[in-house]
C-alpha positions as CSV (number, residue, x, y, z in Angstrom):
1,X,-10.7,106.4,10.5
2,X,-13.0,108.9,8.7
3,X,-11.3,112.2,8.1
4,X,-14.6,114.0,8.4
5,X,-14.9,113.0,12.0
6,X,-13.3,114.7,15.0
7,X,-12.9,118.4,15.6
8,X,-12.6,119.0,11.7
9,X,-16.3,118.9,11.6
10,X,-16.5,122.1,13.5
11,X,-14.5,123.8,10.7
12,X,-16.7,122.1,8.1
13,X,-19.9,123.3,9.8
14,X,-18.9,126.9,10.0
15,X,-16.8,127.3,6.8
16,X,-16.6,124.5,4.4
17,X,-14.5,121.4,3.6
18,X,-11.3,121.8,1.8
19,X,-9.0,119.2,0.2
20,X,-6.8,117.8,3.0
21,X,-3.1,117.5,2.6
22,X,-2.9,113.9,3.8
23,X,-6.5,111.4,5.4
24,X,-9.8,110.3,6.6
25,X,-6.7,111.4,7.4
26,X,-7.9,113.1,4.3
27,X,-7.0,112.4,0.5
28,X,-6.1,115.4,-1.5
29,X,-8.8,114.7,-4.1
30,X,-8.8,113.8,-7.7
31,X,-8.4,116.0,-10.7
32,X,-10.0,115.7,-14.2
33,X,-6.7,116.4,-15.8
34,X,-5.2,113.6,-17.8
35,X,-3.2,111.2,-15.6
36,X,-0.7,108.7,-16.8
37,X,-2.1,105.3,-17.3
38,X,-1.9,103.2,-14.2
39,X,-2.1,99.5,-14.4
40,X,-4.6,97.8,-12.1
41,X,-3.2,97.2,-8.7
42,X,-2.5,93.7,-7.6
43,X,-1.5,92.5,-4.1
44,X,2.3,92.2,-3.6
45,X,3.8,88.8,-3.9
46,X,4.1,87.0,-0.6
47,X,7.9,86.7,-0.6
48,X,9.7,85.6,2.5
49,X,10.4,88.6,4.8
50,X,12.6,89.0,7.8
51,X,10.8,88.9,11.1
52,X,9.7,92.2,12.3
53,X,10.9,93.0,15.9
54,X,10.1,96.8,15.9
55,X,9.7,99.8,13.5
56,X,13.1,100.2,11.8
57,X,14.3,102.0,8.8
58,X,17.7,101.9,6.8
59,X,19.9,104.9,7.7
60,X,19.0,107.1,4.6
61,X,15.3,106.5,4.9
62,X,15.5,107.0,8.7
63,X,17.0,110.5,8.0
64,X,14.3,111.2,5.5
65,X,11.5,110.2,7.8
66,X,12.9,112.4,10.7
67,X,13.4,115.4,8.3
68,X,9.9,114.8,6.8
69,X,8.2,114.7,10.2
70,X,10.1,117.7,11.6
71,X,9.0,119.7,8.6
72,X,5.4,118.7,8.9
73,X,5.3,119.4,12.6
74,X,6.7,122.9,12.1
75,X,4.4,123.5,9.3
76,X,1.5,122.5,11.5
77,X,2.2,125.2,14.2
78,X,3.3,127.8,11.6
79,X,0.0,127.2,9.7
80,X,-2.0,127.8,12.8
81,X,-0.1,131.0,13.6
82,X,-0.4,132.0,9.9
83,X,-4.1,131.4,10.0
84,X,-4.6,133.6,13.1
85,X,-2.5,136.3,11.4
86,X,-4.7,136.1,8.3
87,X,-7.9,136.6,10.4
88,X,-6.3,139.5,12.3
89,X,-5.3,141.2,9.0
90,X,-8.9,140.7,7.7
91,X,-10.1,142.5,10.8
92,X,-7.4,145.2,10.9
93,X,-7.8,146.0,7.2
94,X,-11.7,145.9,7.8
95,X,-12.1,143.6,4.8
96,X,-14.9,141.8,6.4
97,X,-16.8,145.2,7.0
98,X,-16.1,146.2,3.4
99,X,-17.5,142.9,2.0
100,X,-20.6,143.4,4.3
101,X,-21.2,147.0,2.9
102,X,-20.9,145.6,-0.7
103,X,-23.4,142.8,0.1
104,X,-25.9,145.2,1.8
105,X,-25.7,147.8,-1.0
106,X,-26.2,145.1,-3.6
107,X,-29.4,143.4,-2.2
108,X,-31.7,143.8,0.7
109,X,-32.5,140.1,1.4
110,X,-30.2,138.6,4.0
111,X,-30.2,135.2,2.3
112,X,-28.7,136.9,-0.9
113,X,-26.4,138.9,1.1
114,X,-24.8,135.8,2.3
115,X,-24.1,134.6,-1.2
116,X,-22.1,137.8,-1.7
117,X,-20.4,138.2,1.6
118,X,-19.4,134.6,2.2
119,X,-17.7,133.8,-1.1
120,X,-15.7,137.1,-0.8
121,X,-14.8,136.4,2.7
122,X,-13.8,132.7,2.0
123,X,-11.9,133.5,-1.2
124,X,-9.9,136.1,0.8
125,X,-9.1,133.5,3.5
126,X,-8.1,130.9,0.9
127,X,-5.9,133.2,-1.1
128,X,-4.1,134.6,2.0
129,X,-3.8,131.0,3.3
130,X,-2.1,129.7,0.2
131,X,1.6,130.0,1.4
132,X,1.4,127.1,4.0
133,X,-0.8,125.1,1.7
134,X,1.7,125.3,-1.2
135,X,4.7,124.6,1.0
136,X,2.8,121.5,2.4
137,X,2.2,120.2,-1.1
138,X,5.9,120.9,-2.0
139,X,6.9,118.9,1.0
140,X,4.8,115.9,0.1
141,X,6.2,116.0,-3.5
142,X,9.8,116.5,-2.2
143,X,9.7,113.5,0.1
144,X,7.9,111.4,-2.6
145,X,4.5,111.2,-0.8
146,X,2.7,112.9,-3.6
147,X,2.9,112.6,-7.3
148,X,0.3,115.2,-8.0
149,X,1.2,117.9,-10.4
150,X,0.7,121.5,-9.4
151,X,-1.9,122.1,-12.1
152,X,-3.9,119.2,-10.6
153,X,-3.3,120.5,-7.1
154,X,-4.6,123.9,-8.1
155,X,-7.7,122.5,-9.7
156,X,-8.4,120.6,-6.5
157,X,-7.9,123.7,-4.5
158,X,-10.2,125.5,-6.8
159,X,-12.9,122.9,-6.5
160,X,-12.5,123.0,-2.6
161,X,-13.1,126.7,-2.8
162,X,-16.2,126.4,-4.9
163,X,-17.6,123.8,-2.7
164,X,-16.8,126.0,0.3
165,X,-18.8,128.9,-1.3
166,X,-21.9,126.7,-1.6
167,X,-21.8,125.1,1.8
168,X,-20.4,128.1,3.6
169,X,-23.0,130.5,2.2
170,X,-25.8,128.3,3.5
171,X,-24.4,127.5,6.8
172,X,-23.2,131.1,7.6
173,X,-26.5,132.4,6.5
174,X,-28.2,130.0,9.0
175,X,-25.8,131.0,11.7
176,X,-26.5,134.7,11.4
177,X,-30.2,134.1,11.1
178,X,-30.1,132.2,14.4
179,X,-28.0,135.0,16.0
180,X,-30.6,137.5,15.0
181,X,-33.5,135.5,16.3
182,X,-31.8,134.3,19.4
183,X,-29.1,136.9,20.4
184,X,-28.7,135.4,23.8
185,X,-28.7,131.6,23.2
186,X,-27.8,131.5,19.6
187,X,-24.9,129.1,20.3
188,X,-27.4,126.5,21.5
189,X,-29.8,126.8,18.8
190,X,-27.3,126.9,16.0
191,X,-25.8,123.7,17.7
192,X,-29.1,122.0,17.5
193,X,-29.5,123.0,13.7
194,X,-25.9,121.9,13.0
195,X,-26.4,118.2,14.1
196,X,-28.5,117.1,11.3
197,X,-26.2,119.0,8.9
198,X,-23.2,117.2,10.1
199,X,-25.1,113.9,9.7
200,X,-26.3,114.8,6.2
201,X,-22.7,115.9,5.1
202,X,-21.3,112.5,6.4
203,X,-24.0,110.7,4.6
204,X,-23.3,112.3,1.2
205,X,-19.5,112.7,1.4
206,X,-18.7,109.4,0.0
207,X,-21.2,109.7,-2.9
208,X,-21.0,113.4,-3.7
209,X,-17.9,115.1,-2.2
210,X,-15.1,112.5,-2.3
211,X,-15.6,111.3,-5.8
212,X,-15.0,115.1,-6.9
213,X,-11.4,114.4,-6.0
214,X,-10.6,110.8,-6.4
215,X,-11.7,107.9,-8.5
216,X,-13.4,105.0,-6.9
217,X,-13.9,101.5,-8.3
218,X,-15.9,98.6,-6.8
219,X,-13.2,96.4,-5.1
220,X,-14.9,93.3,-6.4
221,X,-14.5,94.6,-10.0
222,X,-10.9,95.4,-9.6
223,X,-9.8,92.7,-7.2
224,X,-12.1,89.7,-7.1
225,X,-9.8,87.3,-5.4
226,X,-9.0,89.9,-2.7
227,X,-12.7,90.6,-2.2
228,X,-13.3,86.9,-1.7
229,X,-10.6,86.7,0.9
230,X,-12.0,89.9,2.6
231,X,-15.4,88.2,2.8
232,X,-13.8,85.6,5.0
233,X,-12.8,88.3,7.4
234,X,-16.3,89.7,7.3
235,X,-17.7,86.2,8.0
236,X,-15.3,85.7,10.9
237,X,-16.6,88.9,12.4
238,X,-20.2,87.7,12.1
239,X,-21.0,90.6,9.8
240,X,-22.6,91.1,6.4
241,X,-20.9,93.7,4.4
242,X,-21.8,93.5,0.8
243,X,-19.2,93.7,-1.8
244,X,-21.0,96.8,-3.1
245,X,-19.8,98.6,0.1
246,X,-16.1,97.9,-0.7
247,X,-14.2,100.2,-2.9
248,X,-10.7,100.7,-4.1
249,X,-9.5,104.3,-4.4
250,X,-7.1,105.2,-7.1
251,X,-4.7,106.9,-4.8
252,X,-1.7,106.2,-7.0
253,X,-2.8,108.9,-9.5
254,X,-1.9,111.5,-6.8
255,X,0.1,109.9,-3.9
256,X,2.5,107.1,-3.0
257,X,1.3,106.8,0.6
258,X,-0.7,103.8,1.9
259,X,-4.0,103.9,3.7
260,X,-7.5,102.6,4.1
261,X,-10.5,104.0,5.8
262,X,-14.2,103.7,6.6
263,X,-16.5,106.6,5.5
264,X,-20.1,107.5,5.4
265,X,-23.1,106.4,7.6
266,X,-26.1,104.4,6.9
267,X,-26.8,103.8,3.2
268,X,-23.4,105.4,2.3
269,X,-21.3,103.5,4.8
270,X,-18.3,101.8,3.0
271,X,-14.8,100.6,3.4
272,X,-12.1,102.1,1.1
273,X,-8.7,100.6,0.4
274,X,-6.0,102.7,-1.5
275,X,-4.8,101.0,-4.6
276,X,-1.3,101.8,-3.4
277,X,-2.0,99.6,-0.3
278,X,-2.9,96.7,-2.6
279,X,0.3,97.3,-4.6
280,X,2.7,97.2,-1.7
281,X,1.1,94.7,0.7
282,X,0.4,90.9,0.5
283,X,-3.1,89.6,0.7
284,X,-2.7,88.6,4.4
285,X,-1.3,92.0,5.3
286,X,-4.3,93.7,3.4
287,X,-6.7,91.4,5.4
288,X,-5.2,92.9,8.6
289,X,-5.7,96.4,7.2
290,X,-9.1,95.6,6.3
291,X,-9.9,94.0,9.7
292,X,-8.7,97.1,11.3
293,X,-11.0,99.3,9.2
294,X,-13.8,96.8,9.8
295,X,-13.2,97.2,13.6
296,X,-14.1,100.9,13.1
297,X,-17.3,99.6,11.3
298,X,-18.2,97.2,14.0
299,X,-17.3,99.2,17.0
300,X,-19.5,102.2,15.9
301,X,-16.6,104.6,15.9
302,X,-18.2,106.9,13.3
303,X,-21.4,107.4,15.5
304,X,-19.2,107.6,18.6
305,X,-17.2,110.3,16.8
306,X,-20.2,112.2,15.9
307,X,-21.3,112.2,19.4
308,X,-17.9,113.4,20.6
309,X,-17.8,116.1,18.1
310,X,-21.3,117.2,18.9
311,X,-20.3,117.7,22.5
312,X,-17.1,119.5,21.6
313,X,-19.0,121.7,19.1
314,X,-21.6,122.7,21.8
315,X,-18.8,123.7,24.2
316,X,-16.9,125.6,21.4
317,X,-20.1,127.6,20.3
318,X,-20.8,128.6,23.9
319,X,-17.2,129.7,24.5
320,X,-17.3,131.4,21.1
321,X,-20.4,133.3,22.0
322,X,-18.9,134.6,25.2
323,X,-15.5,135.4,23.6
324,X,-17.3,137.2,20.6
325,X,-19.3,139.5,22.9
326,X,-16.2,140.4,24.9
327,X,-14.1,141.0,21.8
328,X,-16.7,143.2,20.1
329,X,-17.3,145.3,23.2
330,X,-13.5,146.2,23.2
331,X,-12.5,146.2,19.5
332,X,-15.7,145.9,17.4
333,X,-16.0,149.7,16.6
334,X,-12.4,149.9,15.5
335,X,-13.0,147.0,13.0
336,X,-16.2,148.4,11.8
337,X,-18.4,145.8,13.3
338,X,-21.9,146.8,14.4
339,X,-22.6,143.8,16.6
340,X,-22.7,140.0,16.9
341,X,-25.4,139.7,14.2
342,X,-23.3,141.6,11.7
343,X,-21.7,139.5,8.9
344,X,-18.4,141.3,9.6
345,X,-18.2,139.6,13.1
346,X,-17.5,136.3,11.4
347,X,-13.6,136.6,11.4
348,X,-13.7,137.3,15.2
349,X,-15.9,134.1,15.8
350,X,-13.6,132.0,13.6
351,X,-10.6,133.4,15.3
352,X,-11.7,132.2,18.7
353,X,-13.0,128.9,17.3
354,X,-9.6,128.3,15.8
355,X,-7.9,129.1,19.1
356,X,-10.2,126.7,21.1
357,X,-9.7,124.0,18.4
358,X,-5.9,124.3,18.7
359,X,-6.0,124.1,22.5
360,X,-8.3,121.2,22.4
361,X,-6.0,119.2,19.9
362,X,-4.6,116.9,22.6
363,X,-8.0,115.8,23.7
364,X,-9.3,115.1,20.2
365,X,-6.0,113.4,19.3
366,X,-6.3,111.1,22.4
367,X,-9.8,110.2,21.6
368,X,-8.8,109.3,18.1
369,X,-5.8,107.3,19.3
370,X,-8.0,105.3,21.6
371,X,-10.3,104.4,18.8
372,X,-7.4,103.4,16.6
373,X,-6.0,101.2,19.3
374,X,-9.3,99.4,19.6
375,X,-9.3,98.9,15.8
376,X,-5.8,97.5,16.0
377,X,-7.0,94.9,18.5
378,X,-10.1,94.0,16.4
379,X,-7.9,93.7,13.3
380,X,-5.7,91.1,15.1
381,X,-8.7,89.2,16.5
382,X,-10.7,89.0,13.3
383,X,-7.8,87.7,11.3
384,X,-6.4,85.3,14.0
385,X,-7.7,82.1,12.4
386,X,-7.4,83.3,8.8
387,X,-3.7,84.1,8.4
388,X,-0.5,82.5,9.4
389,X,1.1,84.2,12.5
390,X,-1.3,87.0,12.7
391,X,0.9,89.0,15.1
392,X,3.9,89.0,12.7
393,X,1.6,89.7,9.8
394,X,0.2,92.8,11.3
395,X,3.7,94.0,12.4
396,X,4.8,93.5,8.8
397,X,1.9,95.6,7.5
398,X,2.8,98.3,9.9
399,X,6.4,98.2,8.9
400,X,5.5,98.6,5.3
401,X,3.2,101.3,6.1
402,X,5.9,103.2,7.9
403,X,8.6,102.7,5.3
404,X,6.4,104.0,2.4
405,X,4.7,106.9,4.4
406,X,8.0,107.9,6.0
407,X,6.5,107.7,9.5
408,X,8.4,109.3,12.2
409,X,10.4,106.5,14.0
410,X,10.6,108.3,17.4
411,X,8.1,111.1,17.8
412,X,8.6,113.5,20.8
413,X,6.1,112.9,23.6
414,X,4.7,116.4,23.2
415,X,4.2,115.9,19.5
416,X,2.4,112.6,20.1
417,X,0.1,114.2,22.7
418,X,-0.7,117.2,20.5
419,X,-0.8,115.8,16.9
420,X,-1.0,112.0,16.8
421,X,-4.5,110.7,16.1
422,X,-2.9,107.3,15.8
423,X,-0.5,105.7,18.1
424,X,3.1,106.0,16.8
425,X,4.1,103.0,14.7
426,X,6.7,101.7,17.1
427,X,3.9,101.4,19.8
428,X,1.5,99.8,17.4
429,X,4.1,97.2,16.2
430,X,5.2,96.3,19.8
431,X,1.5,95.9,20.8
432,X,0.5,93.6,18.0
433,X,3.7,91.5,18.5
434,X,2.7,90.9,22.1
435,X,-1.0,90.8,22.1
436,X,-1.9,87.0,22.2
437,X,-4.7,86.4,24.6
438,X,-5.2,82.8,23.1
439,X,-1.7,81.6,24.1
440,X,-2.5,83.0,27.7
441,X,-5.9,81.2,27.9
442,X,-7.8,84.6,28.0
443,X,-10.9,85.7,26.0
444,X,-10.2,88.1,23.1
445,X,-11.7,91.4,23.7
446,X,-14.0,91.9,20.7
447,X,-14.1,88.8,18.5
448,X,-14.9,85.7,20.6
């Protein structure tokens, strides 16, 4: 599912997007540095494979998957704590107040002040936040999930910062303009203003933002036979998805992991398949992966995600306004903050929004898991008459996905609740192996 959806849009709205460590949920983005020549991906040969009965790994890979998962879980919680510490240090050292003073001394216009204050503030957060980012990239390289060099990674980080300066300056200027004009109900009016911004960013992301970090090629140009097979799935679902909306992402230039996702809205809506997925999976398995992604397309998950995010954003902004006023009344003077409409209050607001987002993680993860489960069902149903043994085909696709991505074979229930935006692979495999309404004389849920 699209990485820009979900609660992350809140951070995108108030600060700026940055390269993600993983995907929609988010690719780590491409670099202009020279990359080793990569031969065009071709679907894996359909060699006979043992029947999949559950998600299993050989002993050595099992240990790697468990160790990698534990390291990522630990990094997630430590990164959250580190982020709070950074914001508290910025407040304690009165850095935001100092940046505000520099901006106000340099220019009188509030709009221009934003273009001084915001880049300084975001760069400070970015530099102080580097340790967990660096460790995360080291982890992905250590466990063979990433092949991206440190120079390329640093260039991606720099591009993310520059993009953040532009979007963040505009958005934070808007935020404080609304706070000045509507001091009591700014949270509601900024929420209204943010909705078209979210939609616009989702619209341009596939065409403007994602190509800054990854190379995309038309799937038909790279994989004409696969595209033809995919169109059979599209026809089976009763849709019309032009070949021009199917793309292959050159993920292998930076990562080994497998994925596919839907992105964009309206004229920019498209389905993207990693070239690593094409290299590792057979055509029937890729058709299931595509069918899953087409399920997001058909079931309007992007628009439902936008609606969900809009509701959460409204709640967070309201709570943030109350928490901001409460905090400034007690600590604002000590931090050099003059009031809610002062640029220097931004780290206080972001601190509370980060806490709300963290505490809301189980809800947003559950919402995403529900949509992913629906897409799993759709993928099975839409490929039912197109591939041999669709249940086993889907299970084999998940098995390959887990082996390559080192997916946790047995996540703790708390970790699943808090972090998993997809059902665990063991659950997904067991479900697809046993989902067979046709044999039971029942109607399929989505594809009749």
